[in-house]
N, CA, C, O and the ligand as a Tripos MOL2 file, in Angstrom:
@<TRIPOS>MOLECULE
protein
  293   291    74     0     0
PROTEIN
NO_CHARGES

@<TRIPOS>ATOM
      1 N          44.7740  -58.9130 -191.3580 N.3       1 MET1
      2 CA         45.7600  -59.9720 -191.3760 C.3       1 MET1
      3 C          45.9540  -60.4640 -192.8030 C.2       1 MET1
      4 O          44.9920  -60.6990 -193.5340 O.2       1 MET1
      5 N          47.2090  -60.6130 -193.1780 N.am      2 ALA2
      6 CA         47.5020  -61.0210 -194.5640 C.3       2 ALA2
      7 C          47.6420  -62.5260 -194.6650 C.2       2 ALA2
      8 O          48.2200  -63.1890 -193.8050 O.2       2 ALA2
      9 N          47.0870  -63.0380 -195.7540 N.am      3 PHE3
     10 CA         47.2360  -64.4650 -196.0190 C.3       3 PHE3
     11 C          48.3820  -64.6810 -197.0100 C.2       3 PHE3
     12 O          48.6880  -63.8040 -197.8180 O.2       3 PHE3
     13 N          49.0070  -65.8480 -196.9390 N.am      4 PRO4
     14 CA         50.0990  -66.1130 -197.9050 C.3       4 PRO4
     15 C          49.5500  -66.1280 -199.3250 C.2       4 PRO4
     16 O          48.4610  -66.6350 -199.5930 O.2       4 PRO4
     17 N          50.3470  -65.5520 -200.2270 N.am      5 THR5
     18 CA         49.9350  -65.4950 -201.6180 C.3       5 THR5
     19 C          50.4970  -66.6880 -202.3810 C.2       5 THR5
     20 O          51.6830  -67.0050 -202.2780 O.2       5 THR5
     21 N          49.6470  -67.3320 -203.1330 N.am      6 ARG6
     22 CA         50.0700  -68.4930 -203.9350 C.3       6 ARG6
     23 C          49.7560  -68.2120 -205.3910 C.2       6 ARG6
     24 O          48.9220  -67.3650 -205.7130 O.2       6 ARG6
     25 N          50.4350  -68.9340 -206.2620 N.am      7 VAL7
     26 CA         50.1320  -68.8470 -207.6780 C.3       7 VAL7
     27 C          49.3480  -70.1160 -208.0660 C.2       7 VAL7
     28 O          49.7860  -71.2400 -207.8230 O.2       7 VAL7
     29 N          48.2080  -69.8980 -208.6590 N.am      8 CYS8
     30 CA         47.3530  -71.0130 -209.0250 C.3       8 CYS8
     31 C          48.0470  -71.9420 -210.0290 C.2       8 CYS8
     32 O          48.6330  -71.4790 -211.0070 O.2       8 CYS8
     33 N          47.9770  -73.2350 -209.7830 N.am      9 ALA9
     34 CA         48.6410  -74.1990 -210.6430 C.3       9 ALA9
     35 C          47.8830  -74.3580 -211.9490 C.2       9 ALA9
     36 O          48.4190  -74.8890 -212.9220 O.2       9 ALA9
     37 N          46.6460  -73.9030 -211.9740 N.am     10 VAL10
     38 CA         45.8330  -74.0740 -213.2020 C.3      10 VAL10
     39 C          45.8700  -72.8340 -214.0750 C.2      10 VAL10
     40 O          46.1850  -72.9300 -215.2610 O.2      10 VAL10
     41 N          45.5550  -71.6720 -213.5210 N.am     11 CYS11
     42 CA         45.4380  -70.4800 -214.3320 C.3      11 CYS11
     43 C          46.5760  -69.4910 -214.0910 C.2      11 CYS11
     44 O          46.6070  -68.4320 -214.7170 O.2      11 CYS11
     45 N          47.5040  -69.8130 -213.2020 N.am     12 SER12
     46 CA         48.6820  -68.9630 -212.9380 C.3      12 SER12
     47 C          48.3330  -67.6190 -212.3640 C.2      12 SER12
     48 O          49.1540  -66.7020 -212.3910 O.2      12 SER12
     49 N          47.1310  -67.4800 -211.8440 N.am     13 GLU13
     50 CA         46.7480  -66.2430 -211.1820 C.3      13 GLU13
     51 C          47.1500  -66.3220 -209.7290 C.2      13 GLU13
     52 O          47.1030  -67.3840 -209.1080 O.2      13 GLU13
     53 N          47.5570  -65.1480 -209.1810 N.am     14 GLU14
     54 CA         47.8760  -65.1430 -207.7590 C.3      14 GLU14
     55 C          46.5920  -65.1010 -206.9450 C.2      14 GLU14
     56 O          45.6210  -64.4500 -207.3300 O.2      14 GLU14
     57 N          46.5980  -65.7970 -205.8250 N.am     15 PHE15
     58 CA         45.4500  -65.7520 -204.9280 C.3      15 PHE15
     59 C          45.9330  -65.8970 -203.5060 C.2      15 PHE15
     60 O          47.0310  -66.3860 -203.2420 O.2      15 PHE15
     61 N          45.0640  -65.4480 -202.5750 N.am     16 GLU16
     62 CA         45.3980  -65.5700 -201.1600 C.3      16 GLU16
     63 C          44.9660  -66.9250 -200.6520 C.2      16 GLU16
     64 O          43.8120  -67.3250 -200.8010 O.2      16 GLU16
     65 N          45.9080  -67.6260 -200.0480 N.am     17 LEU17
     66 CA         45.5700  -68.9550 -199.5130 C.3      17 LEU17
     67 C          44.9940  -68.7660 -198.1230 C.2      17 LEU17
     68 O          45.7130  -68.6560 -197.1310 O.2      17 LEU17
     69 N          43.6630  -68.7310 -198.0890 N.am     18 LYS18
     70 CA         42.9750  -68.5740 -196.8300 C.3      18 LYS18
     71 C          42.7760  -69.9390 -196.1810 C.2      18 LYS18
     72 O          42.5860  -70.9420 -196.8680 O.2      18 LYS18
     73 N          42.8210  -69.9660 -194.8620 N.am     19 PRO19
     74 CA         42.7150  -71.2720 -194.1490 C.3      19 PRO19
     75 C          41.4370  -72.0050 -194.4740 C.2      19 PRO19
     76 O          41.4140  -73.2360 -194.4730 O.2      19 PRO19
     77 N          40.3580  -71.2660 -194.7550 N.am     20 ASP20
     78 CA         39.0830  -71.9560 -194.9720 C.3      20 ASP20
     79 C          38.8040  -72.1330 -196.4700 C.2      20 ASP20
     80 O          37.6920  -72.4840 -196.8650 O.2      20 ASP20
     81 N          39.8200  -71.8860 -197.2890 N.am     21 LYS21
     82 CA         39.6190  -72.0090 -198.7310 C.3      21 LYS21
     83 C          39.3390  -73.4700 -199.0940 C.2      21 LYS21
     84 O          40.1210  -74.3530 -198.7430 O.2      21 LYS21
     85 N          38.2380  -73.7280 -199.7870 N.am     22 PRO22
     86 CA         37.9680  -75.1030 -200.1820 C.3      22 PRO22
     87 C          38.8240  -75.5150 -201.3710 C.2      22 PRO22
     88 O          39.3340  -74.6720 -202.1100 O.2      22 PRO22
     89 N          38.9690  -76.7910 -201.5380 N.am     23 GLY23
     90 CA         39.7020  -77.2990 -202.7080 C.3      23 GLY23
     91 C          41.2060  -77.3860 -202.4670 C.2      23 GLY23
     92 O          41.6700  -77.4020 -201.3270 O.2      23 GLY23
     93 N          41.9530  -77.4440 -203.5630 N.am     24 PHE24
     94 CA         43.3870  -77.6350 -203.4830 C.3      24 PHE24
     95 C          44.0950  -76.3670 -203.0080 C.2      24 PHE24
     96 O          43.6410  -75.2550 -203.2770 O.2      24 PHE24
     97 N          45.2120  -76.5420 -202.3000 N.am     25 ALA25
     98 CA         45.9740  -75.4070 -201.7920 C.3      25 ALA25
     99 C          46.7340  -74.7200 -202.9070 C.2      25 ALA25
    100 O          47.1220  -73.5610 -202.7590 O.2      25 ALA25
    101 N          46.9550  -75.3980 -204.0090 N.am     26 ASN26
    102 CA         47.6980  -74.7750 -205.0960 C.3      26 ASN26
    103 C          46.7880  -74.3220 -206.2440 C.2      26 ASN26
    104 O          47.2340  -74.1110 -207.3720 O.2      26 ASN26
    105 N          45.4960  -74.1780 -205.9180 N.am     27 ARG27
    106 CA         44.5720  -73.6930 -206.9430 C.3      27 ARG27
    107 C          43.7790  -72.5190 -206.3690 C.2      27 ARG27
    108 O          43.4120  -72.5110 -205.1940 O.2      27 ARG27
    109 N          43.5260  -71.5380 -207.2190 N.am     28 CYS28
    110 CA         42.7400  -70.3990 -206.7720 C.3      28 CYS28
    111 C          41.2820  -70.8710 -206.5580 C.2      28 CYS28
    112 O          40.8830  -71.9280 -207.0460 O.2      28 CYS28
    113 N          40.5110  -70.0690 -205.8240 N.am     29 PRO29
    114 CA         39.1180  -70.4880 -205.5410 C.3      29 PRO29
    115 C          38.3330  -70.8130 -206.7990 C.2      29 PRO29
    116 O          37.5270  -71.7440 -206.8150 O.2      29 PRO29
    117 N          38.5710  -70.0400 -207.8590 N.am     30 GLU30
    118 CA         37.8330  -70.2660 -209.0880 C.3      30 GLU30
    119 C          38.1390  -71.6320 -209.6770 C.2      30 GLU30
    120 O          37.2310  -72.3410 -210.1110 O.2      30 GLU30
    121 N          39.4250  -72.0080 -209.6950 N.am     31 CYS31
    122 CA         39.8210  -73.2790 -210.2710 C.3      31 CYS31
    123 C          39.5520  -74.4470 -209.3430 C.2      31 CYS31
    124 O          39.6190  -75.6010 -209.7660 O.2      31 CYS31
    125 N          39.2460  -74.1640 -208.0790 N.am     32 SER32
    126 CA         38.9220  -75.2180 -207.1530 C.3      32 SER32
    127 C          37.5030  -75.7060 -207.3190 C.2      32 SER32
    128 O          37.1500  -76.8060 -206.8960 O.2      32 SER32
    129 N          36.6910  -74.8660 -207.9470 N.am     33 GLN33
    130 CA         35.2930  -75.2410 -208.1300 C.3      33 GLN33
    131 C          35.2040  -76.3060 -209.1980 C.2      33 GLN33
    132 O          35.9310  -76.2470 -210.1890 O.2      33 GLN33
    133 N          34.3360  -77.2710 -209.0190 N.am     34 PRO34
    134 CA         34.1210  -78.2780 -210.0370 C.3      34 PRO34
    135 C          33.5680  -77.6470 -211.3020 C.2      34 PRO34
    136 O          32.7190  -76.7570 -211.2530 O.2      34 PRO34
    137 N          34.0580  -78.1170 -212.4210 N.am     35 ASP35
    138 CA         33.6560  -77.5950 -213.7140 C.3      35 ASP35
    139 C          32.1700  -77.8710 -213.9680 C.2      35 ASP35
    140 O          31.7810  -79.0310 -214.1050 O.2      35 ASP35
    141 N          31.3320  -76.8270 -214.0330 N.am     36 PRO36
    142 CA         29.8990  -77.0570 -214.2240 C.3      36 PRO36
    143 C          29.5780  -77.6460 -215.5980 C.2      36 PRO36
    144 O          28.5280  -78.2580 -215.8000 O.2      36 PRO36
    145 N          30.5050  -77.4470 -216.5370 N.am     37 ALA37
    146 CA         30.2770  -77.9530 -217.9120 C.3      37 ALA37
    147 C          30.8540  -79.3670 -218.0810 C.2      37 ALA37
    148 O          30.7330  -79.9770 -219.1430 O.2      37 ALA37
    149 N          31.4820  -79.8710 -217.0150 N.am     38 GLY38
    150 CA         32.1360  -81.1690 -217.1360 C.3      38 GLY38
    151 C          31.1200  -82.3000 -217.1660 C.2      38 GLY38
    152 O          30.4460  -82.5490 -216.1670 O.2      38 GLY38
    153 N          30.9990  -82.9840 -218.2900 N.am     39 PRO39
    154 CA         30.0170  -84.0430 -218.4150 C.3      39 PRO39
    155 C          30.4200  -85.2980 -217.6080 C.2      39 PRO39
    156 O          29.5770  -86.1490 -217.3270 O.2      39 PRO39
    157 N          31.7020  -85.4060 -217.2420 N.am     40 ALA40
    158 CA         32.1790  -86.5830 -216.5350 C.3      40 ALA40
    159 C          31.5780  -86.6860 -215.1460 C.2      40 ALA40
    160 O          31.4540  -87.7810 -214.5990 O.2      40 ALA40
    161 N          31.2020  -85.5430 -214.5720 N.am     41 THR41
    162 CA         30.6730  -85.5490 -213.2050 C.3      41 THR41
    163 C          29.1520  -85.6540 -213.2130 C.2      41 THR41
    164 O          28.5140  -85.7700 -212.1660 O.2      41 THR41
    165 N          28.5920  -85.6100 -214.4080 N.am     42 LYS42
    166 CA         27.1280  -85.6350 -214.4730 C.3      42 LYS42
    167 C          26.5960  -87.0130 -214.0390 C.2      42 LYS42
    168 O          27.1420  -88.0560 -214.4000 O.2      42 LYS42
    169 N          25.5400  -86.9730 -213.2740 N.am     43 GLN43
    170 CA         24.9880  -88.2260 -212.7860 C.3      43 GLN43
    171 C          23.6990  -88.5840 -213.5230 C.2      43 GLN43
    172 O          22.9740  -87.7120 -214.0030 O.2      43 GLN43
    173 N          23.4380  -89.8680 -213.5970 N.am     44 GLY44
    174 CA         22.1640  -90.3250 -214.1200 C.3      44 GLY44
    175 C          21.9330  -90.0400 -215.5820 C.2      44 GLY44
    176 O          20.8360  -89.6420 -215.9750 O.2      44 GLY44
    177 N          22.9590  -90.2400 -216.3980 N.am     45 MET45
    178 CA         22.7610  -90.0500 -217.8370 C.3      45 MET45
    179 C          22.0300  -91.2400 -218.4220 C.2      45 MET45
    180 O          22.3030  -92.3810 -218.0480 O.2      45 MET45
    181 N          21.1060  -90.9920 -219.3340 N.am     46 ASP46
    182 CA         20.4670  -92.1110 -220.0200 C.3      46 ASP46
    183 C          21.2490  -92.4370 -221.2830 C.2      46 ASP46
    184 O          22.2130  -91.7500 -221.6200 O.2      46 ASP46
    185 N          20.8350  -93.4750 -221.9720 N.am     47 ALA47
    186 CA         21.5990  -93.9940 -223.1010 C.3      47 ALA47
    187 C          21.7350  -92.9510 -224.2130 C.2      47 ALA47
    188 O          22.7910  -92.8250 -224.8320 O.2      47 ALA47
    189 N          20.6630  -92.2120 -224.4560 N.am     48 ASP48
    190 CA         20.7170  -91.2140 -225.5380 C.3      48 ASP48
    191 C          21.7070  -90.1100 -225.2120 C.2      48 ASP48
    192 O          22.4550  -89.6590 -226.0800 O.2      48 ASP48
    193 N          21.7080  -89.6730 -223.9430 N.am     49 GLU49
    194 CA         22.6530  -88.6310 -223.5490 C.3      49 GLU49
    195 C          24.0780  -89.1290 -223.6800 C.2      49 GLU49
    196 O          24.9600  -88.4110 -224.1510 O.2      49 GLU49
    197 N          24.2980  -90.3940 -223.2500 N.am     50 ARG50
    198 CA         25.6460  -90.9630 -223.3420 C.3      50 ARG50
    199 C          26.1130  -91.0520 -224.7920 C.2      50 ARG50
    200 O          27.2700  -90.7770 -225.1100 O.2      50 ARG50
    201 N          25.1810  -91.4420 -225.6610 N.am     51 LYS51
    202 CA         25.4730  -91.5930 -227.0710 C.3      51 LYS51
    203 C          25.8270  -90.2160 -227.6690 C.2      51 LYS51
    204 O          26.7980  -90.0800 -228.4130 O.2      51 LYS51
    205 N          25.0220  -89.2110 -227.3260 N.am     52 ALA52
    206 CA         25.2730  -87.8760 -227.8450 C.3      52 ALA52
    207 C          26.6370  -87.3570 -227.3380 C.2      52 ALA52
    208 O          27.3650  -86.6790 -228.0640 O.2      52 ALA52
    209 N          26.9540  -87.6860 -226.1050 N.am     53 LEU53
    210 CA         28.2180  -87.2620 -225.5190 C.3      53 LEU53
    211 C          29.3740  -87.9260 -226.2390 C.2      53 LEU53
    212 O          30.3680  -87.2740 -226.5580 O.2      53 LEU53
    213 N          29.2500  -89.2090 -226.4950 N.am     54 THR54
    214 CA         30.3010  -89.9460 -227.1990 C.3      54 THR54
    215 C          30.5030  -89.3720 -228.5940 C.2      54 THR54
    216 O          31.6350  -89.1990 -229.0450 O.2      54 THR54
    217 N          29.4210  -89.0840 -229.2600 N.am     55 GLU55
    218 CA         29.5260  -88.5070 -230.6110 C.3      55 GLU55
    219 C          30.1690  -87.1320 -230.5670 C.2      55 GLU55
    220 O          30.9670  -86.7800 -231.4360 O.2      55 GLU55
    221 N          29.8180  -86.3580 -229.5480 N.am     56 ALA56
    222 CA         30.4190  -85.0240 -229.4420 C.3      56 ALA56
    223 C          31.9090  -85.1290 -229.1750 C.2      56 ALA56
    224 O          32.6970  -84.3440 -229.7020 O.2      56 ALA56
    225 N          32.2990  -86.1040 -228.3510 N.am     57 ASN57
    226 CA         33.7150  -86.2950 -228.0660 C.3      57 ASN57
    227 C          34.4590  -86.7210 -229.3110 C.2      57 ASN57
    228 O          35.5670  -86.2520 -229.5690 O.2      57 ASN57
    229 N          33.8580  -87.6080 -230.0860 N.am     58 GLU58
    230 CA         34.5200  -88.0590 -231.2980 C.3      58 GLU58
    231 C          34.7020  -86.9220 -232.2810 C.2      58 GLU58
    232 O          35.7470  -86.7800 -232.9160 O.2      58 GLU58
    233 N          33.6380  -86.1010 -232.3920 N.am     59 ALA59
    234 CA         33.6920  -84.9650 -233.3030 C.3      59 ALA59
    235 C          34.7880  -84.0000 -232.8740 C.2      59 ALA59
    236 O          35.5020  -83.4360 -233.7030 O.2      59 ALA59
    237 N          34.9080  -83.8180 -231.5360 N.am     60 ARG60
    238 CA         35.9200  -82.8990 -231.0310 C.3      60 ARG60
    239 C          37.3400  -83.4320 -231.2990 C.2      60 ARG60
    240 O          38.2440  -82.6900 -231.6820 O.2      60 ARG60
    241 N          37.4980  -84.7640 -231.0780 N.am     61 ARG61
    242 CA         38.8090  -85.3870 -231.3290 C.3      61 ARG61
    243 C          39.1910  -85.2270 -232.7720 C.2      61 ARG61
    244 O          40.3350  -84.9090 -233.0970 O.2      61 ARG61
    245 N          38.2190  -85.4500 -233.6430 N.am     62 LYS62
    246 CA         38.4650  -85.3620 -235.0830 C.3      62 LYS62
    247 C          38.8690  -83.9370 -235.4530 C.2      62 LYS62
    248 O          39.8100  -83.7180 -236.2160 O.2      62 LYS62
    249 N          38.1360  -82.9780 -234.8950 N.am     63 ALA63
    250 CA         38.4240  -81.5730 -235.1760 C.3      63 ALA63
    251 C          39.8510  -81.2150 -234.7050 C.2      63 ALA63
    252 O          40.5890  -80.4910 -235.3730 O.2      63 ALA63
    253 N          40.1970  -81.7550 -233.5300 N.am     64 MET64
    254 CA         41.5200  -81.4870 -232.9600 C.3      64 MET64
    255 C          42.6170  -82.0690 -233.8510 C.2      64 MET64
    256 O          43.6520  -81.4440 -234.0830 O.2      64 MET64
    257 N          42.3590  -83.2890 -234.3450 N.am     65 ARG65
    258 CA         43.3100  -83.9620 -235.2100 C.3      65 ARG65
    259 C          43.5040  -83.1530 -236.5130 C.2      65 ARG65
    260 O          44.6230  -82.9450 -236.9820 O.2      65 ARG65
    261 N          42.3820  -82.7170 -237.0620 N.am     66 ASP66
    262 CA         42.4420  -81.9140 -238.2930 C.3      66 ASP66
    263 C          43.2550  -80.6330 -238.0570 C.2      66 ASP66
    264 O          44.0290  -80.1990 -238.9110 O.2      66 ASP66
    265 N          43.0540  -80.0500 -236.8800 N.am     67 LEU67
    266 CA         43.7690  -78.8170 -236.5510 C.3      67 LEU67
    267 C          45.2510  -79.0780 -236.4680 C.2      67 LEU67
    268 O          46.0490  -78.3120 -237.0080 O.2      67 LEU67
    269 N          45.6310  -80.1530 -235.7970 N.am     68 LEU68
    270 CA         47.0470  -80.5080 -235.6280 C.3      68 LEU68
    271 C          47.6660  -80.7940 -236.9970 C.2      68 LEU68
    272 O          48.7670  -80.3420 -237.3120 O.2      68 LEU68
    273 N          46.9320  -81.5480 -237.7850 N.am     69 TYR69
    274 CA         47.4500  -81.9460 -239.0870 C.3      69 TYR69
    275 C          47.7110  -80.7160 -239.9380 C.2      69 TYR69
    276 O          48.7210  -80.6260 -240.6360 O.2      69 TYR69
    277 N          46.7600  -79.7480 -239.8670 N.am     70 ARG70
    278 CA         46.9030  -78.5380 -240.6710 C.3      70 ARG70
    279 C          48.1130  -77.7370 -240.2210 C.2      70 ARG70
    280 O          48.8160  -77.1390 -241.0350 O.2      70 ARG70
    281 N          48.3500  -77.7310 -238.8890 N.am     71 LYS71
    282 CA         49.4870  -76.9810 -238.3600 C.3      71 LYS71
    283 C          50.7860  -77.5700 -238.8220 C.2      71 LYS71
    284 O          51.7270  -76.8390 -239.1320 O.2      71 LYS71
    285 N          50.8580  -78.9170 -238.8770 N.am     72 ASP72
    286 CA         52.0860  -79.6040 -239.2480 C.3      72 ASP72
    287 C          52.4510  -79.3730 -240.7310 C.2      72 ASP72
    288 O          53.6250  -79.2620 -241.0860 O.2      72 ASP72
    289 N          51.4410  -79.3080 -241.5580 N.am     73 SER73
    290 CA         51.7420  -79.2620 -242.9980 C.3      73 SER73
    291 C          52.0030  -77.8560 -243.4700 C.2      73 SER73
    292 O          52.2700  -77.6420 -244.6530 O.2      73 SER73
    293 ZN         43.1270  -70.5800 -210.9650 Zn       74 ZN74
@<TRIPOS>BOND
     1     1     2 1
     2     2     3 1
     3     3     4 2
     4     3     5 am
     5     5     6 1
     6     6     7 1
     7     7     8 2
     8     7     9 am
     9     9    10 1
    10    10    11 1
    11    11    12 2
    12    11    13 am
    13    13    14 1
    14    14    15 1
    15    15    16 2
    16    15    17 am
    17    17    18 1
    18    18    19 1
    19    19    20 2
    20    19    21 am
    21    21    22 1
    22    22    23 1
    23    23    24 2
    24    23    25 am
    25    25    26 1
    26    26    27 1
    27    27    28 2
    28    27    29 am
    29    29    30 1
    30    30    31 1
    31    31    32 2
    32    31    33 am
    33    33    34 1
    34    34    35 1
    35    35    36 2
    36    35    37 am
    37    37    38 1
    38    38    39 1
    39    39    40 2
    40    39    41 am
    41    41    42 1
    42    42    43 1
    43    43    44 2
    44    43    45 am
    45    45    46 1
    46    46    47 1
    47    47    48 2
    48    47    49 am
    49    49    50 1
    50    50    51 1
    51    51    52 2
    52    51    53 am
    53    53    54 1
    54    54    55 1
    55    55    56 2
    56    55    57 am
    57    57    58 1
    58    58    59 1
    59    59    60 2
    60    59    61 am
    61    61    62 1
    62    62    63 1
    63    63    64 2
    64    63    65 am
    65    65    66 1
    66    66    67 1
    67    67    68 2
    68    67    69 am
    69    69    70 1
    70    70    71 1
    71    71    72 2
    72    71    73 am
    73    73    74 1
    74    74    75 1
    75    75    76 2
    76    75    77 am
    77    77    78 1
    78    78    79 1
    79    79    80 2
    80    79    81 am
    81    81    82 1
    82    82    83 1
    83    83    84 2
    84    83    85 am
    85    85    86 1
    86    86    87 1
    87    87    88 2
    88    87    89 am
    89    89    90 1
    90    90    91 1
    91    91    92 2
    92    91    93 am
    93    93    94 1
    94    94    95 1
    95    95    96 2
    96    95    97 am
    97    97    98 1
    98    98    99 1
    99    99   100 2
   100    99   101 am
   101   101   102 1
   102   102   103 1
   103   103   104 2
   104   103   105 am
   105   105   106 1
   106   106   107 1
   107   107   108 2
   108   107   109 am
   109   109   110 1
   110   110   111 1
   111   111   112 2
   112   111   113 am
   113   113   114 1
   114   114   115 1
   115   115   116 2
   116   115   117 am
   117   117   118 1
   118   118   119 1
   119   119   120 2
   120   119   121 am
   121   121   122 1
   122   122   123 1
   123   123   124 2
   124   123   125 am
   125   125   126 1
   126   126   127 1
   127   127   128 2
   128   127   129 am
   129   129   130 1
   130   130   131 1
   131   131   132 2
   132   131   133 am
   133   133   134 1
   134   134   135 1
   135   135   136 2
   136   135   137 am
   137   137   138 1
   138   138   139 1
   139   139   140 2
   140   139   141 am
   141   141   142 1
   142   142   143 1
   143   143   144 2
   144   143   145 am
   145   145   146 1
   146   146   147 1
   147   147   148 2
   148   147   149 am
   149   149   150 1
   150   150   151 1
   151   151   152 2
   152   151   153 am
   153   153   154 1
   154   154   155 1
   155   155   156 2
   156   155   157 am
   157   157   158 1
   158   158   159 1
   159   159   160 2
   160   159   161 am
   161   161   162 1
   162   162   163 1
   163   163   164 2
   164   163   165 am
   165   165   166 1
   166   166   167 1
   167   167   168 2
   168   167   169 am
   169   169   170 1
   170   170   171 1
   171   171   172 2
   172   171   173 am
   173   173   174 1
   174   174   175 1
   175   175   176 2
   176   175   177 am
   177   177   178 1
   178   178   179 1
   179   179   180 2
   180   179   181 am
   181   181   182 1
   182   182   183 1
   183   183   184 2
   184   183   185 am
   185   185   186 1
   186   186   187 1
   187   187   188 2
   188   187   189 am
   189   189   190 1
   190   190   191 1
   191   191   192 2
   192   191   193 am
   193   193   194 1
   194   194   195 1
   195   195   196 2
   196   195   197 am
   197   197   198 1
   198   198   199 1
   199   199   200 2
   200   199   201 am
   201   201   202 1
   202   202   203 1
   203   203   204 2
   204   203   205 am
   205   205   206 1
   206   206   207 1
   207   207   208 2
   208   207   209 am
   209   209   210 1
   210   210   211 1
   211   211   212 2
   212   211   213 am
   213   213   214 1
   214   214   215 1
   215   215   216 2
   216   215   217 am
   217   217   218 1
   218   218   219 1
   219   219   220 2
   220   219   221 am
   221   221   222 1
   222   222   223 1
   223   223   224 2
   224   223   225 am
   225   225   226 1
   226   226   227 1
   227   227   228 2
   228   227   229 am
   229   229   230 1
   230   230   231 1
   231   231   232 2
   232   231   233 am
   233   233   234 1
   234   234   235 1
   235   235   236 2
   236   235   237 am
   237   237   238 1
   238   238   239 1
   239   239   240 2
   240   239   241 am
   241   241   242 1
   242   242   243 1
   243   243   244 2
   244   243   245 am
   245   245   246 1
   246   246   247 1
   247   247   248 2
   248   247   249 am
   249   249   250 1
   250   250   251 1
   251   251   252 2
   252   251   253 am
   253   253   254 1
   254   254   255 1
   255   255   256 2
   256   255   257 am
   257   257   258 1
   258   258   259 1
   259   259   260 2
   260   259   261 am
   261   261   262 1
   262   262   263 1
   263   263   264 2
   264   263   265 am
   265   265   266 1
   266   266   267 1
   267   267   268 2
   268   267   269 am
   269   269   270 1
   270   270   271 1
   271   271   272 2
   272   271   273 am
   273   273   274 1
   274   274   275 1
   275   275   276 2
   276   275   277 am
   277   277   278 1
   278   278   279 1
   279   279   280 2
   280   279   281 am
   281   281   282 1
   282   282   283 1
   283   283   284 2
   284   283   285 am
   285   285   286 1
   286   286   287 1
   287   287   288 2
   288   287   289 am
   289   289   290 1
   290   290   291 1
   291   291   292 2
@<TRIPOS>SUBSTRUCTURE
     1 MET1         2 RESIDUE 1 A MET
     2 ALA2         6 RESIDUE 1 A ALA
     3 PHE3        10 RESIDUE 1 A PHE
     4 PRO4        14 RESIDUE 1 A PRO
     5 THR5        18 RESIDUE 1 A THR
     6 ARG6        22 RESIDUE 1 A ARG
     7 VAL7        26 RESIDUE 1 A VAL
     8 CYS8        30 RESIDUE 1 A CYS
     9 ALA9        34 RESIDUE 1 A ALA
    10 VAL10       38 RESIDUE 1 A VAL
    11 CYS11       42 RESIDUE 1 A CYS
    12 SER12       46 RESIDUE 1 A SER
    13 GLU13       50 RESIDUE 1 A GLU
    14 GLU14       54 RESIDUE 1 A GLU
    15 PHE15       58 RESIDUE 1 A PHE
    16 GLU16       62 RESIDUE 1 A GLU
    17 LEU17       66 RESIDUE 1 A LEU
    18 LYS18       70 RESIDUE 1 A LYS
    19 PRO19       74 RESIDUE 1 A PRO
    20 ASP20       78 RESIDUE 1 A ASP
    21 LYS21       82 RESIDUE 1 A LYS
    22 PRO22       86 RESIDUE 1 A PRO
    23 GLY23       90 RESIDUE 1 A GLY
    24 PHE24       94 RESIDUE 1 A PHE
    25 ALA25       98 RESIDUE 1 A ALA
    26 ASN26      102 RESIDUE 1 A ASN
    27 ARG27      106 RESIDUE 1 A ARG
    28 CYS28      110 RESIDUE 1 A CYS
    29 PRO29      114 RESIDUE 1 A PRO
    30 GLU30      118 RESIDUE 1 A GLU
    31 CYS31      122 RESIDUE 1 A CYS
    32 SER32      126 RESIDUE 1 A SER
    33 GLN33      130 RESIDUE 1 A GLN
    34 PRO34      134 RESIDUE 1 A PRO
    35 ASP35      138 RESIDUE 1 A ASP
    36 PRO36      142 RESIDUE 1 A PRO
    37 ALA37      146 RESIDUE 1 A ALA
    38 GLY38      150 RESIDUE 1 A GLY
    39 PRO39      154 RESIDUE 1 A PRO
    40 ALA40      158 RESIDUE 1 A ALA
    41 THR41      162 RESIDUE 1 A THR
    42 LYS42      166 RESIDUE 1 A LYS
    43 GLN43      170 RESIDUE 1 A GLN
    44 GLY44      174 RESIDUE 1 A GLY
    45 MET45      178 RESIDUE 1 A MET
    46 ASP46      182 RESIDUE 1 A ASP
    47 ALA47      186 RESIDUE 1 A ALA
    48 ASP48      190 RESIDUE 1 A ASP
    49 GLU49      194 RESIDUE 1 A GLU
    50 ARG50      198 RESIDUE 1 A ARG
    51 LYS51      202 RESIDUE 1 A LYS
    52 ALA52      206 RESIDUE 1 A ALA
    53 LEU53      210 RESIDUE 1 A LEU
    54 THR54      214 RESIDUE 1 A THR
    55 GLU55      218 RESIDUE 1 A GLU
    56 ALA56      222 RESIDUE 1 A ALA
    57 ASN57      226 RESIDUE 1 A ASN
    58 GLU58      230 RESIDUE 1 A GLU
    59 ALA59      234 RESIDUE 1 A ALA
    60 ARG60      238 RESIDUE 1 A ARG
    61 ARG61      242 RESIDUE 1 A ARG
    62 LYS62      246 RESIDUE 1 A LYS
    63 ALA63      250 RESIDUE 1 A ALA
    64 MET64      254 RESIDUE 1 A MET
    65 ARG65      258 RESIDUE 1 A ARG
    66 ASP66      262 RESIDUE 1 A ASP
    67 LEU67      266 RESIDUE 1 A LEU
    68 LEU68      270 RESIDUE 1 A LEU
    69 TYR69      274 RESIDUE 1 A TYR
    70 ARG70      278 RESIDUE 1 A ARG
    71 LYS71      282 RESIDUE 1 A LYS
    72 ASP72      286 RESIDUE 1 A ASP
    73 SER73      290 RESIDUE 1 A SER
    74 ZN74       293 GROUP 0 **** ****
């Protein structure tokens, strides 16, 4: 039996929309899985971890800004 084919809204890959597929109907099974690297979903962070995360985010933002600035000039 064939399942309807959908295009994933995240990665644009085609996938079969199976009735028991977990997650969003417009996302492939891979993109329906929670991001294991996502720090936002992490539970029970202590202050040091939170601080390190904030610093990492700031560094990433700064790097992104530098990248954009370089592209514009
Ligand atoms: Zn996908």
